[in-house]
Structure formats: C-alpha cells, structure tokens
C-alpha angles and dihedrals in degrees: 000000000000091000091048091050091049093051091048091049090051091054093048096045100061144046092202106117092212093058092043090052091048091049092050091050091051092047092050091049093048092049090047092053091048091057096048115123104232092202096049120097121183127217127202110190138147101249093160132037131037095323097047094109089062095044091051091051092053091046091052090055092048092049092052091051090051093047092240095137126080098248098033102085135253129334117270099213092249120123120224116207114190129201121187112225095185084215089285124128094220092052091047092053092047090048092050093051091051092049093048102039104029106025094035093215119184094220142001130223115208165330112199113195123074093232093059098036104071101053091039091052092050092050091047089052090049089052093044094234122139110249118193105193128194097204131117092219107144117255093355092145090059090072091090150305092288095057122091135171122211102180130091111254128218088247091057091045094053096039091052092047095050095042091054100044094043089053101038100032100028092231113166107154122062144181122210122209108179141171114253095240135098095272094047094047092046094051093043091056093045091049094047093046091051092048089055090050094054094045098254130127141232107224098175135020131174137161131214137198106262090208092063129085097200111074097170097116094050093046092048091050090049093057102033099259099114105066128044107275117241116242091241091059092046090052092051091051092046090053089062090064119092130192089252095058098031091102094035122115086238086080105034122174118285135039111318129206119264105236106182096151137082097222143359121236114210113178101195143105123285089247090068096036090063087059098041100046096060090047091053088055091048089060091048095256091142137144089030115121116239119222126204149161133252089283087079093064104109133109086229089072093067094035092059104029108019095138093052103046102050110140093014114150126207139164126245139183095213133028124181094228110191089205092063112079094197091056095046091050090051092049092050094048093046094051092045093051103036105022097234142076117270124239135201094287093056091046091048092050090050092048094047093052091043089054093050091048091054095047094045091052086073108090090210090067099083107139139043089255090052090052093049090053091047091052091055091051099043117119140149097045107130109204135182089266095045136272112344119224139125134220123234091278095051096257117144117253094209123147121208126248109241115217133187132194117244116172105317094332134094107217136171112278106258 
C-alpha cells in the first residue's frame, strides 16, 4: 500500500511526462505484484514436436517433486500451470505472457532449447517474473536479475573434469579427438582453453566426421601414423630404445604410435565411443585413459565396449548413487510411475521444483521480487544434481559428478 501510494503521489506531483511515465510503470508493476498467485508456478516445456521427449522428462521430475503422481506422496498445495512451447520461440513467448498476465504465476520453470531460451528470458525480465531455465544457452543468466539457470553447463563439466584429473592423476598433457560438429568444436575449444589456464598442454588434436563409422584416418593422424615420419622424429623415438627393451614387445616391429599425452578427450555420444574405442586399441593406442562428457553416461557403453573403456573418466550432472537415500527414493518413484529410469533432465526438474517448494514455504516470500532475492540467497539444499546455489548473476554453481568405468560399472572417481 505504501509503495502504491508513493507511485500515485509521484504521478500527481509532476507534469513532466518522463516522471509520469515512470510513475505509471511503477504503479502497474506494484498492482501486478499484488495480484500474483503465490501458489501458482508456471512451466514452459516442449511437450509436442521434436523435443517433446525432453520436455516430458523434465515434467515428470517436476510432478514427482509436487507429489502429483500416485506413488510420490501427498500434494504440496502448489498449483502447476503448464504451457506447451512445441520447441518454438513464438509459442514460448505466448505461453510466458499467458502465465504472467492471465495465470499470475509467481515463477516460471523453463524453457529448454537454446532457440527458445533467449527471447523468453528477455521477456521474463521485462515482466519482472523469476525464470528458472534448464537450457545450456551461453550467458542466459546475464539477461537480468530475474533470470536463473539450474542445469550444469558444458563449461562447468569440462572445468570440473580437468581440475580433478590434473590434481588427482597429475595429468598435464592431452590429446583431443573430436567430432567435426558444433558440439565437438565447442567442447574442444572449452577443453583446450582450460588446459592453457591450468598450465597443461595439448600435444595432439584431430577431428573426425561424425557421420562415419571408420575413424582410422583421424586416429592415425592423431598419433603420427598417417603421414611419412620425418627422420628427426624417427631418431628421437629410436633414442628411447635401450638394449634391454630392444627385444621387448613394448617396441614391436613396425612404425609405432606416438603417444606423448596422458589422456585422450573425446566429446561425443556413447554410440560413437563404442566404435572409436576399439579402433584406438587396434592402432596400439592402449593404456591411455579416455575422457568424456555426460553424453557417455549409458549402460550401453559398457555393454558394447567394456574391454576398451576401462579406466575411462567422464563428467555427469546426475548419478544414481546407491549410498544416497534421497536419490534411491527418487529412482524408485520415477520407475514406478513412468516405467523407465530418469536422466539428468528429470533430476533437474525435480530439484528445481523442490527448491521452489522450500523457498515458498517461507511466509516472507510473497512476491516475485521476494522470490528472486531468495533464489540468490539460497544455500545448503542438497539436490539430486548436487548442491543448489546461484552466483550473483543467477548462474548455477553446480559441480559435476566425475565417474570412472571399472569392470561393467560406472562408479564415482575415487
């Protein structure tokens, strides 16, 4: 009431059009905040179209957190209002406007895809409604103080991976074998930049066509087997031989690969890793740890290439840790209700709604502005995807889980 009176007084006390306009904007915002439904949470997800499988996974996680499924517990008193974006920017914007102006939601979860995220974030900022997005769109949280991201980014994945293995394993020299597509190029550059920052080096780098199934040429180029070897290089390699190991299988007959790196980073899906790893072994690139991203996380990886990925290390945003009761309960409920195992999107949806539930349980959080401030201050909530907190710009402070392959199991890196 005091704020409304102040805005009204400003309008009545001046003839300056700029101040009148400012006063009207403040008054509209105050009246809008007063009409917000504190228990209503909006959801912008692609539930139709090519990205619907991802939108449905997020929604399933949100529904479990709200207790909207049969085996997930009681209702929380919060109302979930869903708008289908179809993965289209125009639909996302229309859905946001409906959620803000008609449904009067206090916050919005979503959208997912990069192509819908930016314009939606800008419109949410313009409407002063907290938007917690689950996109990997670069710098999305910098769009304003109402924009937050609650999903591990590729930058955080790679930074966490390199920090850990350089410290625990002492790795300093790396090779990069990457798919010649936008994801591969993006991850290659992130990885190389971070290596430079920590004082390491990239000693070999090669790309490959992701549409191919034969990676021989790229692997041979990576380890010096493709082109004729200069005499100077041959002499250096010969100098490594000693009389004792001359007859050893370590130096068999024929040209051998040059392995001057501690590990090989391959930012690609598990479907291609199961083809690449055996081909690396075929060219005697063995006993060299393979490094990857969360795209490696599938039981199919060990089913199809178990002998070739032992000791591999990769980052992940979600790990079904059997030692964590909260995670095991979530897994059980998800499988009972939806008949499949959850992934990182389901876990992120669950965590985001759990966070909103916790913050809205505080009676002092009454407006959208209150909620945005509470999000910036939140700490100590341990979610399925790790500790939940945001920096001053609204960017998640998540750290990746690091997993390694031992036998047929993916386990936390010791």
